[in-house]
C-alpha positions in Angstrom: -0.1 4.1 38.5 -1.9 0.8 37.8 -2.6 1.9 34.2 1.1 2.7 33.7 2.1 -0.8 35.0 -0.5 -2.4 32.7 0.8 -0.5 29.7 4.4 -1.5 30.5 3.4 -5.2 30.9 1.6 -5.1 27.6 4.4 -3.4 25.8 6.9 -6.0 27.1 4.8 -8.8 25.4 5.1 -7.2 21.9 6.8 -9.8 19.6 9.4 -8.8 16.9 7.3 -10.1 13.9 4.2 -8.0 14.5 6.4 -5.1 15.4 8.3 -5.5 12.1 5.1 -5.5 10.1 4.0 -2.3 11.8 7.3 -0.7 11.1 6.9 -1.6 7.4 3.4 0.0 7.5 4.9 3.2 8.9 7.9 3.3 6.6 5.9 2.6 3.4 3.2 5.1 4.5 5.8 7.9 5.0 7.5 7.0 1.7 4.3 7.0 -0.3 3.2 10.3 1.2 6.6 11.9 0.6 6.7 10.7 -3.1 3.1 11.8 -3.7 3.6 15.2 -2.2 3.9 17.9 -4.8 7.3 19.7 -4.8 5.6 23.0 -3.8 4.1 21.5 -0.7 7.1 19.7 0.7 7.4 21.3 4.1 8.1 20.1 7.6 4.5 20.4 8.7 3.3 18.4 5.7 5.8 15.7 6.3 4.9 15.6 9.9 1.2 15.2 8.9 2.2 12.3 6.6 4.2 10.7 9.4 1.4 11.0 11.9 -1.0 9.4 9.4 1.4 6.6 8.8 2.0 6.1 12.5 -1.8 5.9 13.2 -2.1 3.3 10.4 0.8 1.3 11.9 -0.7 1.4 15.4 -4.2 0.5 14.1 -3.7 -1.6 10.9 -7.3 -2.8 10.8 -8.9 0.5 11.2 -10.4 3.1 8.8 -7.2 5.2 9.5 -5.4 3.0 7.0 -7.9 4.0 4.3 -7.6 7.7 5.4 -3.8 7.6 5.1 -3.9 5.9 1.6 -6.6 8.2 0.3 -4.7 11.2 1.5 -1.7 10.0 -0.4 -3.7 9.5 -3.6 -5.3 13.0 -3.2 -1.8 14.5 -2.9 -0.7 12.5 -6.0 -3.6 13.9 -8.0 -3.0 17.4 -6.6 0.7 17.1 -7.6 -0.3 16.0 -11.1 -2.6 18.9 -11.5 0.0 21.4 -10.1 2.8 20.0 -12.3 0.6 20.0 -15.4 0.7 16.2 -15.6 4.5 16.2 -15.6 5.0 13.5 -12.9 7.5 10.8 -13.8 6.6 7.2 -14.5 9.2 6.2 -11.8 7.4 8.3 -9.2 4.0 6.8 -10.2 5.3 3.2 -9.9 7.1 4.1 -6.6 3.9 5.4 -5.1 1.9 2.5 -6.3 4.4 0.0 -4.9 4.7 1.8 -1.5 0.9 1.9 -1.2 0.5 -1.8 -2.1 3.2 -2.8 0.3 1.6 -0.6 3.0 -1.8 -2.2 2.3 -0.5 -5.7 2.3 1.5 -5.2 5.5 -1.6 -3.6 7.1 -3.7 -6.6 6.2 -1.2 -9.0 7.7 -0.6 -6.9 10.8 -4.3 -6.6 11.4 -4.6 -10.4 11.4 -1.6 -11.0 13.7 -1.9 -10.0 17.4 1.0 -8.0 18.8 2.1 -10.8 21.1 2.1 -13.5 18.4 5.2 -15.3 17.5 5.6 -15.1 13.7 8.0 -17.4 12.1 10.5 -15.8 9.7 9.4 -18.2 7.0 5.9 -16.7 7.1 7.2 -13.2 6.8 9.5 -14.3 4.0 6.7 -15.9 2.0 4.5 -12.9 2.5 7.3 -10.5 1.4 8.2 -12.7 -1.6 4.6 -12.7 -2.8 4.2 -9.0 -2.3 7.4 -8.2 -4.1 6.4 -10.5 -7.0 3.1 -8.7 -7.4 4.9 -5.3 -7.3 7.4 -6.4 -9.9 4.8 -7.7 -12.3 2.7 -4.6 -11.8 5.7 -2.4 -12.3 6.7 -4.2 -15.5 3.1 -4.0 -16.8 2.9 -0.3 -15.9 6.1 0.5 -17.8 4.8 -1.4 -20.8 1.5 0.3 -20.8 3.0 3.8 -20.3 5.5 3.1 -23.1 2.8 1.9 -25.5 0.5 4.8 -24.6 3.2 7.4 -25.3 3.6 6.1 -28.8 -0.2 6.1 -29.4 -2.0 8.8 -31.4 -4.0 11.2 -29.3 -7.2 10.0 -31.0 -6.7 6.5 -29.4 -5.8 7.8 -26.0 -9.2 6.6 -24.7 -8.4 3.0 -25.5 -5.8 2.6 -22.7 -8.1 3.6 -19.8 -10.8 1.4 -21.2 -8.5 -1.5 -21.5 -7.4 -0.9 -17.9 -11.1 -1.0 -16.7 -11.7 -4.2 -18.7 -8.5 -5.8 -17.3 -9.6 -4.8 -13.7 -13.0 -6.3 -14.2 -11.6 -9.4 -15.7 -9.1 -9.8 -12.8 -11.9 -9.3 -10.3 -14.0 -11.9 -12.0 -11.2 -14.4 -12.1 -10.5 -13.9 -8.4 -14.2 -14.1 -7.5 -14.5 -17.4 -9.5 -11.4 -18.8 -7.8 -12.6 -17.8 -4.3 -16.1 -19.4 -4.9 -14.7 -22.5 -6.6 -12.2 -23.6 -4.0 -13.3 -25.0 -0.6 -12.1 -23.1 2.4 -9.2 -24.8 4.3 -10.2 -26.2 7.6 -13.9 -26.2 6.7 -15.7 -29.5 7.5 
């Protein structure tokens, strides 16, 4: 009985901001899983499995379960691509990428914010604005790359993955430089 009272008291202290973040983690996890799921595997048990993975990630946003949920979604995407003979749409690809990024970003913020913390709406709005900005830029860049690669000759098909790797390494280098260059706020 004591444990039930403690659980009820703890649940009564949950604030709306952290709860909203966890709801975003759950919703985007289910959406990404559902979009990545190959058409031949769309069944109630599979969607239940995706919902359970998303729920566990929402309840434990700083745990390895987040990675497990995201990797499961990516495996399903690659499986669907193999089953469909590579016939997955660009819209589906960008949708899965955006849902996974939003889930990852919401998990990172939710892991840093205790359940009883009061989160100002301005904080959530800034986070959401930045996240949507990154997703928009990524979506636009993705459409441009896919459009350019469709017009390319098969002999130059290797160029686009190599450019992607170079771009990723360059972006990581710039981020590492910026992280090491700027002093940490609050450090004395």
